[in-house]
N, CA, C and O of each residue as an XYZ file, in Angstrom:
240
protein
N     184.636    110.108    149.731
C     184.434    109.737    151.086
C     183.634    111.199    151.825
O     182.609    111.071    152.495
N     184.335    112.659    151.557
C     184.275    113.743    152.119
C     182.330    114.501    151.495
O     181.308    115.017    151.947
N     182.921    114.061    150.301
C     181.884    114.612    149.140
C     180.164    113.897    149.469
O     179.081    114.427    149.220
N     180.458    112.459    150.139
C     178.874    111.478    149.995
C     178.267    112.682    151.380
O     177.194    113.285    151.416
N     179.619    112.709    152.577
C     178.743    112.962    153.436
C     178.594    114.318    153.645
O     177.826    114.495    154.590
N     179.113    115.646    153.037
C     178.186    116.645    152.824
C     177.290    116.458    152.192
O     176.376    117.103    152.705
N     176.816    115.757    151.025
C     175.946    115.386    150.003
C     174.788    115.411    150.885
O     173.746    116.021    150.645
N     175.091    114.547    152.164
C     173.982    113.644    152.980
C     173.428    114.948    153.864
O     172.224    115.203    153.883
N     174.391    115.743    154.586
C     173.998    116.651    155.438
C     173.123    117.914    154.545
O     172.181    118.542    155.030
N     173.622    118.098    153.268
C     172.524    118.540    152.518
C     171.688    117.983    151.721
O     172.004    118.303    150.575
N     170.941    117.431    151.728
C     169.864    116.613    151.731
C     169.489    116.663    152.731
O     168.426    117.282    152.775
N     169.879    116.250    153.806
C     169.189    116.594    155.012
C     168.601    117.549    155.491
O     167.527    117.469    156.088
N     169.430    118.885    155.225
C     168.771    120.256    155.203
C     167.419    120.342    154.615
O     166.365    120.522    155.225
N     167.642    120.147    153.009
C     166.179    120.345    152.409
C     165.223    119.646    152.590
O     164.097    120.130    152.469
N     165.451    118.006    153.008
C     163.755    117.449    153.669
C     163.711    117.883    154.848
O     162.959    117.162    155.505
N     164.173    118.762    155.490
C     163.923    119.294    156.684
C     162.954    120.539    156.600
O     161.917    120.564    157.263
N     163.406    121.788    155.587
C     162.819    122.375    155.084
C     161.231    121.999    154.474
O     160.398    122.810    154.068
N     161.127    120.728    154.539
C     159.954    119.971    153.438
C     158.754    120.116    154.829
O     157.634    120.626    154.798
N     159.649    119.313    156.264
C     158.417    119.219    156.957
C     157.289    120.139    157.681
O     157.562    121.281    158.050
N     156.281    119.687    157.818
C     155.275    121.028    158.107
C     155.482    120.803    159.793
O     155.255    119.716    160.323
N     155.899    121.881    160.468
C     156.250    121.632    161.817
C     154.871    122.498    162.402
O     154.268    123.493    161.998
N     154.706    121.543    163.606
C     153.075    121.780    164.272
C     153.123    123.449    165.324
O     153.821    123.887    166.239
N     152.303    123.783    164.762
C     152.430    125.010    166.112
C     152.509    125.125    167.343
O     152.737    124.090    167.970
N     152.411    125.916    167.808
C     152.868    126.037    169.729
C     151.689    125.548    170.414
O     151.829    124.900    171.452
N     149.994    125.910    169.711
C     149.024    125.689    170.195
C     149.143    124.350    170.341
O     149.269    123.672    171.361
N     149.039    123.790    168.202
C     149.110    122.369    168.494
C     149.632    121.570    169.522
O     148.931    120.785    170.160
N     151.044    121.764    169.744
C     151.607    121.097    170.265
C     151.371    121.268    172.194
O     151.824    120.272    172.757
N     150.978    121.956    172.840
C     150.022    122.109    173.538
C     149.008    121.307    173.966
O     148.910    120.839    175.101
N     148.356    121.171    173.183
C     147.260    120.584    172.786
C     147.598    119.250    172.889
O     146.863    118.710    173.715
N     148.569    118.323    172.297
C     149.492    117.223    172.155
C     149.598    117.123    173.533
O     148.865    116.295    174.072
N     150.251    117.697    174.138
C     151.041    117.381    174.938
C     149.557    117.096    176.633
O     149.605    116.540    177.730
N     148.566    117.823    175.897
C     147.625    117.629    177.429
C     146.997    116.379    176.927
O     146.709    115.574    177.812
N     146.799    116.135    176.056
C     146.368    114.637    175.405
C     146.911    113.744    176.344
O     146.385    113.104    177.255
N     147.964    113.820    175.977
C     148.890    112.384    176.148
C     149.343    112.484    178.358
O     149.186    111.706    179.299
N     149.898    113.856    178.196
C     149.465    114.116    179.815
C     148.403    113.042    180.802
O     148.586    112.072    181.539
N     147.017    113.989    180.247
C     145.731    113.341    180.616
C     145.234    111.685    180.264
O     144.435    111.019    180.923
N     145.803    111.364    179.307
C     145.557    109.486    178.758
C     146.542    108.665    179.966
O     146.262    107.588    180.493
N     148.016    109.687    180.279
C     148.720    108.680    180.900
C     148.133    108.570    182.580
O     147.988    107.427    183.014
N     147.887    109.438    183.266
C     147.320    109.489    184.208
C     145.649    108.765    184.049
O     145.052    108.451    185.079
N     145.244    108.631    183.185
C     143.896    108.173    183.259
C     144.049    106.282    183.436
O     143.409    105.356    183.935
N     145.453    106.522    182.591
C     145.649    104.686    182.706
C     146.699    104.515    183.025
O     147.190    103.605    182.357
N     147.581    105.049    183.958
C     148.288    104.801    185.298
C     147.058    104.531    186.391
O     147.258    103.524    187.070
N     145.775    105.271    186.698
C     144.879    105.433    187.597
C     144.014    103.625    187.185
O     143.972    102.538    187.761
N     143.653    103.997    186.340
C     142.941    102.275    185.888
C     144.064    101.212    186.260
O     143.609    100.256    186.888
N     144.949    101.182    186.099
C     146.229    100.165    185.952
C     146.440     99.840    187.660
O     146.416     98.705    188.135
N     146.653    101.126    188.462
C     147.131    101.026    189.659
C     145.364    100.748    190.646
O     145.430    100.671    191.873
N     143.962    100.628    189.949
C     142.884     99.989    190.436
C     142.911     98.716    190.064
O     142.951     98.054    191.101
N     142.911     97.953    189.045
C     143.476     97.005    188.474
C     144.437     96.000    189.414
O     143.978     94.944    189.849
N     145.664     96.380    189.658
C     146.231     96.169    190.866
C     145.875     95.704    191.713
O     145.879     94.477    191.810
N     145.407     96.533    192.703
C     144.826     97.022    193.799
C     143.813     96.078    193.842
O     143.813     95.656    194.999
N     142.928     95.507    193.185
C     142.169     94.338    192.587
C     142.478     93.533    192.844
O     141.958     92.905    193.766
N     143.458     93.129    192.196
C     144.183     91.628    192.115
C     144.664     91.809    193.468
O     144.351     91.046    194.382
N     145.369     92.741    193.593
C     146.009     91.803    195.187
C     145.360     91.544    196.677
O     145.845     90.874    197.589
N     144.042     92.322    196.655
C     143.167     91.852    197.244
C     142.380     90.361    197.316
O     142.130     89.628    198.272
N     142.037     90.216    195.530
C     141.581     88.844    195.689
C     142.757     87.555    196.008
O     142.420     86.394    196.242
N     144.216     88.051    195.958
C     145.275     87.383    196.050
C     145.290     87.251    197.582
O     145.888     86.287    198.060
N     144.716     88.090    198.353
C     145.166     88.005    200.081
C     143.855     87.231    200.410
O     143.749     86.376    201.290
N     142.568     87.790    199.312
C     141.747     86.214    200.053
C     141.848     84.913    199.524
O     140.876     84.164    199.616
N     142.515     84.672    199.176
C     142.621     83.175    198.381
C     143.870     82.880    199.717
O     143.602     82.318    200.779
N     145.228     83.413    199.327
C     145.974     83.218    200.010
C     145.950     83.735    201.480
O     146.877     83.464    202.244
């Protein structure tokens, strides 16, 4: 059983060496895109919520 666990972790380490890790610039660019898109979607959803709420106030 312990041999299987040791083999599993060795295989994990070997697979992690094959991974192509992104550079710092690529990570920062991706983070900027995620943050910007999150802000844009939050603004859009906030505006939709505001409009729908105003519409409900007009109906009721």
